[in-house]
N, C-alpha and C positions, 0 to 999 in steps of 0.2 A: 942493501940487498941487491944482488946482481940481476941483470935482465933475465938470465936463464932460470935463476931461482924464482923470480917473480912470475915468469911464464909457467913454470911447473906448478907453483902454488895456485895460480889462476885456474889451471886445469883441474886441480883438486877441488877448489871452491866451486867451480862450475859443475863438476860431477856430483858433488854433494848436494848443491841447490837443486839440480835437475832431479835427483832421486827423491828429495824431500817433496818437491812440487808434484812429481809423478805419484808418489804415495798418497798425497792429499788430493789427487785428481784436479790439480790446478793447471795442467797443461792441456791445451785444446788439441784434440785429435786432428782437427783440420788444419793445424799449423804445419806447413811443409818446409819452413825455413829454419836453418840452424839446428836441426834435430837429426840424430843418427837414423839412417834408413829412409829419410824423406829428402825431397829435392823439388826444384821447380818442375821437373818432369812429372813427379808424382802428383803435384797439384793439377797440372794440365790433364793428366790421365783421369784423375778423380772427377774433375768438372766435366770433361768430355763424356765419361761414362754415365754420369748423372743426366746429361743432356740427351744422350742416346736412349737411356731408359725412359725418359719423359716422352721422347718421340715414339718409342715402341708402344707406350700407353696412350698415345694420341693426346697427351697433355701438353699444355703450353708451359713455358718456363719464364718467370720474371727474374731479372738479374740486375744487380748494381755492381759496378767495378770501381774500387776506390784505391788510389795511391796516396798515402799520407805524405805530403811534401815535407822534406827535411825532418822527418819524424825522429830519427836517431839523434839529431842535433838539438832538439828542443825539449828533451825530457828534463824537467826540474829535479835537481838532485834531492832536495828536501822531501818532495812527494814520493820519489822513487824509494828513498831510504825508509820512509814510513810504510810503504807497501811491502818492501822486503822484510822489514821487522815483523809485520803482521802475518807474513806468509808461513811462519812455522820454522824458519831456519834458526839455528843457534845464535844467540846474541853476539858471540865472538865473531861469527861470520859477518853479521851486520856491521860490526866495528871495522873489520877488514875491508868490506865493500865500501864503507864510507871513506877509508883511506885511499882506496883504489880510485874513487871518483873525485874527491875533493883535492884542491891545490894542484890541478893539472895545468900545464902550459903547453901552448903549441905555437908553431911558426910555419910560414909557407916558404918553400924554396922553389925558385924559378931559375933554372940554369945554375949559375954559381952564386946567385944572390938570395939572401935570406931576409925575410921580413923581421920586424921586431917581435919578440915573444909576447903573447897575450895570454891572460888567464882564461881558462875554460870554466864557465860558470853553469853550464847546463849540458845535457846530452850524455850519451854513453859512448865509451871509446870504440870507434869503428876499427876493425882489424884485430880486435881482441877476441878472446874466446867468451869472456863473461859479459861484455857489453851487449851483444845481441840477445843473449839469454835474459838479461835483466829487462831489456826493452820488451821482449815478447811476453814474459811472465807478468810484468807489472803494468803494462799498458795495453797491448793488443789482446791478450788473453781475457781481459775483463769484459770485452765486448760480447763474447759468445755466451756468457752467462745471462745476458739480458736480452737475448733475441731468440725468436722461435724459428728462424729460417736456417737454411744450410749455409755454413760459412766455411770458406777455404782461404787460408792465408799463405803467402810466401813472404816471410819477414813482415814488412809493413804494407804490402800489396794485398788487397782483399777482394774476394768475390763473394757477394751475398746473393743467394738465389733460392727460389721456391717454385714448386709445381703449382700451376694455376688450374685447379680442378673445378672451381666455381667462383662466383662473384666475390664471395667472402675472402678468397685467397689473394685477391688483388690488394687488399688493405695491408 
């Protein structure tokens, strides 16, 4: 398969997966990265508006800001494939994604010198269309289902915050 054909097929698979996950409400509304109509700016605007609303209400706001270090590089392929398989996409798509992730190799180029090729055993391909979507759906988006605070993400950068109206809200 040529690079152009692989690129086109990757777009088709990503569009299909995005639609399946949207229909199943598996995409976090607060995810601003790698989604059409969202951006780093939309995340900043949302968080700033929530802060402004809290100030207008004379409420305090507690916040935690998290940047998951090397998050895209550390995704275990076997766990990712299990999550994709359980997410409702067609089994043929899971097989294609497995082929997309497994048996990848990379090398580093500095100037005119190339390193030795090494096998990639974890992570999602950065610079691809599907890689970030897989990471967001299968890793970042599971966080929001288990927390009662406001969450806003841009890719793997996260802001968790909540209005502090009484002492119970501090917990």
